C-alpha positions in Angstrom: 46.6 161.8 27.7 45.9 160.9 24.0 49.1 160.2 22.0 50.0 162.5 19.4 50.0 161.5 15.8 53.5 161.6 14.9 54.4 162.9 11.3 57.4 162.3 9.4 57.6 165.0 6.5 59.6 164.0 3.4 60.3 167.0 1.0 63.3 168.9 -0.6 62.8 171.9 -2.9 61.3 175.3 -1.9 57.7 174.4 -3.2 57.5 172.1 -0.2 58.6 174.7 2.4 55.2 176.2 3.1 53.6 172.7 3.4 56.5 171.7 5.8 55.9 174.8 7.9 52.4 174.2 8.0 52.9 170.9 9.4 55.1 172.4 12.1 52.6 175.1 13.0 49.9 172.5 13.5 52.2 170.5 15.9 52.7 173.7 17.9 49.1 174.4 18.2 48.3 171.5 20.4 45.9 169.6 18.1 47.5 166.1 18.7 50.3 166.2 16.1 54.0 166.0 16.6 56.7 166.6 14.0 58.9 163.4 14.5 61.5 164.5 11.7 62.4 165.7 8.2 63.4 163.2 5.3 65.1 165.1 2.8 67.7 164.7 0.0 71.4 165.0 0.9 73.3 168.3 0.6 74.5 169.3 -3.1 77.0 171.7 -4.8 75.2 175.0 -5.5 76.1 178.2 -6.9 79.2 179.4 -8.6 81.3 178.0 -5.4 80.1 174.5 -5.8 80.0 174.4 -2.0 77.5 171.5 -0.8 74.3 173.3 0.5 71.1 171.8 2.1 67.8 171.5 0.4 65.4 174.5 1.0 63.4 172.0 3.3 66.5 171.4 5.5 67.5 175.1 5.5 63.8 175.9 6.9 64.4 173.2 9.7 67.5 175.3 10.9 64.7 177.3 12.8 63.6 174.1 14.4 66.9 172.6 15.5 65.2 170.2 18.0 63.6 168.3 15.0 65.7 165.6 13.5 66.8 165.8 9.9 67.5 162.8 7.8 69.5 163.0 4.5 70.2 159.4 3.4 71.5 158.8 -0.2 69.1 155.6 -0.5 66.0 154.5 1.4 67.9 151.3 2.3 68.1 149.3 5.5 70.2 151.8 7.5 67.9 154.5 6.6 64.8 152.5 7.5 66.2 151.9 10.9 66.9 155.7 11.5 63.4 156.4 10.4 61.9 153.8 12.5 63.7 155.0 15.6 61.7 158.2 15.1 58.4 156.1 15.8 56.4 157.9 13.1 52.8 157.2 12.5 52.5 158.9 9.2 54.4 159.9 6.3 53.6 163.3 4.6 55.4 163.6 1.4 55.9 166.6 -1.0 58.5 166.7 -3.8 60.9 164.4 -1.9 62.6 163.0 -5.0 62.8 159.6 -4.3 60.4 156.6 -4.6 59.0 154.7 -1.5 59.1 151.0 -1.6 56.8 148.7 0.4 59.4 148.0 3.2 59.7 151.7 3.8 56.0 152.5 3.7 55.4 149.6 6.0 57.3 151.9 8.8 54.2 154.0 9.2 51.1 152.4 11.0 48.9 155.0 9.3 50.3 154.8 6.0 51.4 158.0 4.0 49.9 160.8 2.3 51.4 163.0 -0.8 50.9 166.5 -2.1 50.8 166.6 -5.8 50.6 170.0 -7.7 48.0 168.8 -10.4 44.5 167.8 -10.5 45.0 163.9 -10.5 44.7 161.5 -12.3 46.1 164.3 -14.7 49.6 164.6 -14.8 51.2 162.1 -12.6 54.8 162.2 -12.6 57.6 164.5 -11.6 56.7 167.7 -13.5 53.1 168.5 -13.4 53.7 172.2 -13.2 55.6 172.6 -16.6 53.2 170.1 -17.9 50.1 172.4 -17.2 51.8 175.1 -18.6 52.9 173.5 -21.9 49.6 172.2 -22.8 48.0 175.6 -22.0 45.5 174.2 -19.4 42.9 177.0 -18.4 43.2 175.5 -14.8 45.4 173.2 -12.4 45.4 172.5 -8.8 46.7 170.8 -5.9 45.8 167.2 -4.8 46.3 165.4 -1.8 46.6 161.7 -2.1 47.0 158.3 -0.1 50.6 157.3 -1.0 50.5 153.8 -3.2 53.0 151.8 -4.7 51.8 153.2 -8.1 53.4 156.7 -8.8 50.6 159.0 -7.9 47.9 156.4 -8.2 46.5 156.7 -4.5 43.2 157.4 -3.4 42.3 161.3 -3.3 41.7 162.7 0.2 41.3 166.5 -0.7 41.7 168.6 -4.1 41.6 172.3 -4.9 41.6 174.1 -8.1 43.0 177.1 -9.5 42.2 178.9 -12.8 45.4 179.9 -15.1 45.3 183.1 -17.0 48.1 182.0 -19.5 51.0 184.1 -18.5 52.3 181.9 -15.5 55.7 180.6 -15.4 56.9 177.3 -13.7 58.4 179.8 -11.0 55.2 181.8 -10.3 52.7 178.9 -10.5 54.9 177.0 -8.1 54.7 179.8 -5.6 51.0 179.8 -5.8 50.7 175.9 -5.7 53.1 175.9 -2.7 50.6 178.5 -0.9 47.6 176.4 -1.8 49.0 172.8 -0.8 49.8 174.3 2.7 46.4 175.3 3.4 44.9 172.2 2.0 47.3 169.9 3.6 46.5 171.2 7.3 42.9 170.6 6.7 43.6 167.0 5.3 45.9 166.1 8.1 43.1 167.1 10.6 40.5 164.9 8.8 43.0 162.0 8.8 43.5 162.3 12.5 39.5 162.3 13.1 39.1 159.5 10.9 42.1 157.6 12.4 43.4 156.6 8.8 43.9 158.0 5.4 40.7 157.3 3.6 39.9 158.7 0.1 38.2 158.5 -3.3 39.7 156.2 -5.9 41.1 157.7 -9.0 40.0 156.8 -12.5 43.0 155.3 -13.9 41.7 155.0 -17.3 41.7 158.9 -17.4 45.4 159.2 -16.0 48.0 161.1 -17.8 51.8 161.3 -17.3 54.5 164.0 -17.5 58.1 162.9 -17.9 61.4 164.4 -16.3 62.3 167.8 -18.0 65.8 167.6 -19.6 68.5 170.4 -20.2 68.1 170.0 -23.8 64.3 170.4 -24.0 64.9 174.2 -23.4 66.1 174.3 -27.4 63.6 176.1 -29.4 62.0 174.7 -32.5 61.2 177.8 -34.6 58.9 175.6 -36.7 56.3 175.4 -33.8 53.7 178.1 -33.6 54.2 181.0 -31.7 51.8 180.0 -28.8 53.4 176.8 -28.3 57.2 178.3 -28.1 55.6 180.9 -25.6 54.2 178.1 -23.6 57.6 176.5 -23.4 59.4 179.5 -22.5 57.2 180.0 -19.4 57.2 176.3 -18.5 61.1 176.2 -18.6 61.4 179.4 -16.4 63.4 179.1 -14.2 64.9 175.8 -15.5 66.2 174.9 -17.9 65.4 178.1 -19.7 64.4 178.3 -23.4 67.3 179.1 -25.7 68.3 179.4 -29.5 71.4 180.3 -31.3 72.6 183.5 -33.0 75.6 182.4 -35.2 78.1 180.6 -32.8 76.5 182.2 -29.8 73.8 180.7 -27.4 70.7 183.1 -26.9 68.4 182.6 -24.2 64.9 183.9 -24.7 63.6 184.8 -21.3 60.4 186.7 -21.7 58.0 186.6 -24.8 54.3 186.7 -25.9 52.5 185.9 -29.0 52.2 189.2 -31.0 48.6 189.4 -32.3 47.8 190.3 -35.9 51.1 188.9 -37.3 50.7 186.2 -39.7 53.3 184.2 -41.5 54.6 185.2 -45.0 55.6 182.4 -47.2 58.8 184.3 -48.2 59.8 184.4 -44.2 61.8 181.5 -42.6 60.8 180.4 -39.2 63.4 181.9 -36.6 63.9 185.0 -38.9 64.0 188.3 -36.8 61.3 190.6 -38.5 61.7 193.8 -36.8 60.5 195.4 -33.4 57.2 196.7 -31.9 57.2 199.4 -29.5 55.0 198.0 -26.9 55.9 194.2 -27.2 59.4 193.8 -28.3 61.6 192.0 -31.1 59.4 190.2 -33.4 60.4 186.8 -34.6 58.8 184.6 -37.1 57.5 181.1 -36.1 55.8 178.3 -37.9 52.7 179.7 -37.1 52.2 183.6 -36.2 54.8 185.9 -34.7 56.6 185.9 -31.2 57.4 189.1 -29.4 60.4 188.9 -27.3 60.8 191.3 -24.3 63.9 190.0 -22.7 66.8 188.0 -23.8 70.3 187.1 -22.8 73.7 185.7 -24.7 75.1 183.0 -22.4 78.1 185.1 -21.7 76.3 188.2 -20.8 73.8 189.5 -18.5 69.9 189.6 -19.2 68.7 192.6 -21.3 65.5 194.3 -21.7 64.9 194.3 -25.6 65.4 197.9 -26.3 69.0 197.6 -24.6 69.8 194.2 -26.4 69.3 196.0 -29.8 71.5 198.8 -28.8 74.2 196.3 -28.3 73.3 194.2 -31.4 72.4 196.8 -34.1 72.7 194.0 -37.0 70.1 191.6 -35.1 66.9 192.6 -37.1 67.0 190.4 -40.4 69.1 187.6 -38.8 67.7 183.9 -38.6 68.2 182.5 -35.2 68.5 178.6 -34.7 70.6 177.9 -38.0 
């Protein structure tokens, strides 16, 4: 009987769950694969209670209680010993959250492959989905690459493209990428098994671009930016860290917005000034270039409101200047 290819899946957040489930399903289909275990981040405090809860990938594995789940703080010698005991052949990684060193990758006879939600070599790094939205790309995609010591620099095994309509948020686009990644990964794994190794096409490293980690402070709106850029950042920072400004001494979250057409800047109006309202688009706010129409917003201490309900409780809001 032919030995089954044993896969260790490394992943943590929700975007990786469909790919994990696809690997588990592939192993159940009797096509020569076995899920050796899950490598994920440790439990962390969540919600108002602050109780430690498992990652979304670990929670998904509760439906497969016979599969070992490893949650090391570091990929040190102890972690490598535990991984080696699972006798894995191939590492499959998607948004795990830690960097794999040469000693760790050396545990896998067939090496490793990684799922990355961008069209590599574009947007290497930890935030490719927000980066595509912020830069107002017309398309993005998912790449499956061979794991290499250079971040996201491995050979490309498979790639799929998806068009963008300019209204995506990181939350909605993440769901799309998760579904596409799951199907692409199953096909890629079958190809790896047939070839006996993960072989792919080298990336054009000269064409590589990189995206940094996002900080909570990145959500602060700069009203001197143009309306299109602010709109893109609002969508990119949904669901985290969310975009915000100030109204007096209160922090005000701007949750949903769009560029208001046919509204040009007047020289006598300051960026951040609340100009008025449009019955179809919402509250109109001046920017450095064009006007932003806000349809949902929220004071930090209160609940999110549709713009009409918000104005009912903030009757002097029109004419105010935000961010000062």
